[in-house]
C-alpha positions as CSV (number, residue, x, y, z in Angstrom):
1,X,94.0,-25.4,160.1
2,X,93.8,-22.3,163.0
3,X,93.4,-25.4,165.4
4,X,96.5,-27.1,164.3
5,X,98.2,-23.9,164.8
6,X,97.0,-23.5,168.1
7,X,97.7,-27.4,169.0
8,X,100.9,-26.8,167.6
9,X,101.9,-23.3,169.7
10,X,100.2,-25.0,172.9
11,X,102.7,-28.4,172.3
12,X,106.3,-26.6,171.1
13,X,105.7,-23.8,172.6
14,X,103.7,-23.5,175.8
15,X,104.3,-27.0,177.2
16,X,107.4,-26.2,179.8
17,X,110.3,-29.1,178.5
18,X,111.3,-30.3,181.6
19,X,107.6,-31.6,182.3
20,X,108.6,-34.0,179.2
21,X,112.3,-34.7,180.7
22,X,110.7,-35.6,184.1
23,X,107.5,-37.6,182.8
24,X,105.0,-36.1,183.5
25,X,104.0,-36.0,180.6
26,X,103.8,-38.1,177.6
27,X,104.6,-36.6,174.4
28,X,104.5,-40.6,172.7
29,X,100.5,-40.5,173.7
30,X,99.3,-36.8,174.3
31,X,95.5,-38.1,176.0
32,X,92.4,-36.1,176.1
33,X,92.8,-35.5,179.8
34,X,96.8,-34.0,179.4
35,X,95.2,-31.6,176.6
36,X,92.3,-30.2,178.5
37,X,94.6,-29.5,181.8
38,X,97.4,-27.5,179.7
39,X,94.8,-25.8,177.4
40,X,93.0,-24.7,180.6
41,X,96.4,-23.5,181.5
42,X,97.3,-21.6,178.6
43,X,93.9,-21.2,176.1
44,X,91.7,-19.3,179.0
45,X,89.2,-18.1,176.0
46,X,88.2,-22.2,175.7
47,X,86.8,-23.8,178.1
48,X,86.8,-26.8,179.1
49,X,84.1,-28.6,176.5
50,X,85.2,-26.8,174.4
51,X,89.0,-28.2,174.4
52,X,87.5,-31.1,174.9
53,X,85.7,-31.3,171.5
54,X,88.1,-29.9,170.2
55,X,91.2,-32.7,170.8
56,X,88.2,-35.1,169.7
57,X,87.8,-32.8,166.5
58,X,91.8,-32.9,165.9
59,X,92.1,-36.7,166.7
60,X,89.8,-37.4,163.5
61,X,91.4,-34.7,161.4
62,X,94.6,-36.4,162.4
63,X,93.5,-40.0,161.3
64,X,91.5,-39.2,158.3
65,X,94.9,-37.0,156.5
66,X,97.7,-39.9,157.5
67,X,97.4,-42.2,154.6
68,X,100.6,-42.2,154.0
69,X,101.8,-43.7,157.2
70,X,101.0,-47.7,157.2
71,X,101.0,-48.3,161.3
72,X,97.5,-48.7,161.9
73,X,96.1,-47.3,164.9
74,X,92.4,-48.3,164.6
75,X,92.5,-50.5,167.0
76,X,94.4,-47.7,169.8
77,X,91.4,-45.0,169.0
78,X,91.6,-44.9,172.6
79,X,95.2,-43.6,172.9
80,X,95.9,-40.2,172.4
81,X,98.4,-38.8,170.0
82,X,102.3,-39.0,169.6
83,X,103.2,-35.0,169.5
84,X,105.7,-35.6,166.9
85,X,102.2,-36.8,164.7
86,X,101.2,-33.1,165.0
87,X,104.2,-31.6,164.1
88,X,104.4,-33.4,161.0
89,X,100.9,-33.3,159.9
90,X,101.6,-29.9,159.8
91,X,104.8,-30.1,158.5
92,X,103.0,-31.8,155.5
93,X,100.5,-30.1,155.2
94,X,102.5,-27.3,154.2
95,X,105.4,-28.2,153.1
96,X,106.4,-29.8,149.0
97,X,109.5,-30.9,148.3
98,X,111.4,-29.2,145.1
99,X,114.3,-31.5,144.2
100,X,115.5,-31.9,147.5
101,X,114.6,-28.5,149.1
102,X,111.9,-28.6,151.1
103,X,109.6,-25.3,150.4
104,X,106.4,-23.8,150.9
105,X,103.0,-24.6,149.4
106,X,101.8,-21.2,148.0
107,X,98.1,-21.4,149.7
108,X,99.6,-22.9,152.3
109,X,102.2,-19.2,152.9
110,X,100.2,-17.1,154.9
111,X,99.5,-20.1,157.8
112,X,103.0,-21.2,157.6
113,X,104.4,-18.0,158.2
114,X,102.4,-17.2,161.4
115,X,103.1,-20.7,162.7
116,X,106.9,-20.4,161.9
117,X,107.3,-17.3,163.2
118,X,106.0,-18.7,166.8
119,X,107.6,-22.1,166.2
120,X,110.4,-21.7,164.1
121,X,110.7,-22.9,160.7
122,X,113.8,-25.1,161.2
123,X,111.5,-27.2,163.4
124,X,109.0,-28.4,160.9
125,X,111.6,-28.4,158.2
126,X,113.8,-30.9,159.8
127,X,110.6,-32.9,160.7
128,X,109.6,-33.2,157.3
129,X,112.9,-34.0,155.5
130,X,113.4,-36.9,158.4
131,X,110.1,-38.8,157.2
132,X,111.0,-38.2,153.7
133,X,114.2,-39.3,153.6
134,X,112.7,-42.2,156.1
135,X,110.2,-43.1,153.5
136,X,112.4,-43.0,150.8
137,X,115.3,-45.5,152.7
138,X,112.0,-48.1,153.2
139,X,110.5,-47.7,149.9
140,X,114.4,-48.7,148.7
141,X,114.6,-51.3,150.8
142,X,110.7,-52.7,149.5
143,X,112.0,-52.5,145.7
144,X,115.2,-54.2,146.5
145,X,112.6,-56.6,148.3
146,X,111.1,-57.4,145.4
147,X,113.8,-57.3,142.8
148,X,115.0,-60.2,144.5
149,X,112.4,-61.9,145.2
150,X,111.2,-61.8,141.4
151,X,107.8,-60.3,142.8
152,X,108.2,-57.2,140.4
153,X,104.7,-57.2,139.2
154,X,102.8,-56.4,143.1
155,X,102.7,-52.6,143.9
156,X,104.7,-50.9,146.2
157,X,102.8,-48.8,148.4
158,X,104.5,-46.0,150.9
159,X,105.5,-46.9,154.4
160,X,108.1,-46.1,157.1
161,X,108.8,-47.1,160.4
162,X,107.3,-44.0,162.4
163,X,108.1,-45.4,165.8
164,X,112.0,-45.0,164.4
165,X,111.1,-41.3,163.2
166,X,109.8,-40.5,166.7
167,X,112.6,-41.5,168.0
168,X,115.2,-39.5,165.6
169,X,112.8,-36.3,166.0
170,X,114.7,-35.8,169.3
171,X,117.3,-36.3,168.5
172,X,117.0,-33.3,165.8
173,X,115.9,-31.2,167.6
174,X,118.7,-31.0,170.1
175,X,121.0,-30.5,167.2
176,X,118.8,-27.2,166.4
177,X,119.5,-26.2,169.7
178,X,122.9,-26.4,169.7
179,X,125.1,-23.3,169.3
180,X,126.6,-23.0,165.7
181,X,130.5,-23.7,166.0
């Protein structure tokens, strides 16, 4: 979890937004080369080899913890990760849903406090709630399709369009940066 905090800080606090807007950094495919290049600039305590290992370790851990996502990336394992995968991964680890409110998973409270002070809790709660809303919407559609096709005996598995979520998150983040009216 410490490594995840470090990666989150680099991706959402240290990266210049202008580089993302100019296309110099591809947030949809964050490669090892980009990770090591940025890591050398921001985290001088790590060598290039350590940064490569951190990237590989994180990529493996990220893939292991994504069983709630349907998108199969096994064929694309040579690709990097989407920066929003990291955001959702952390939010999914530390937040739970109590009714319709996100609450912190108590054993992860200290980690939540440390990271949310660095990056603002709205970033994580928005990502968490958006992912849950998309999952519910897709789950509801699947339920309707099953009932219409009279195939109620089949089980419904959790899924949602990760691409759609990634396309919505920047708009949510823009809303967070606007001043209150």
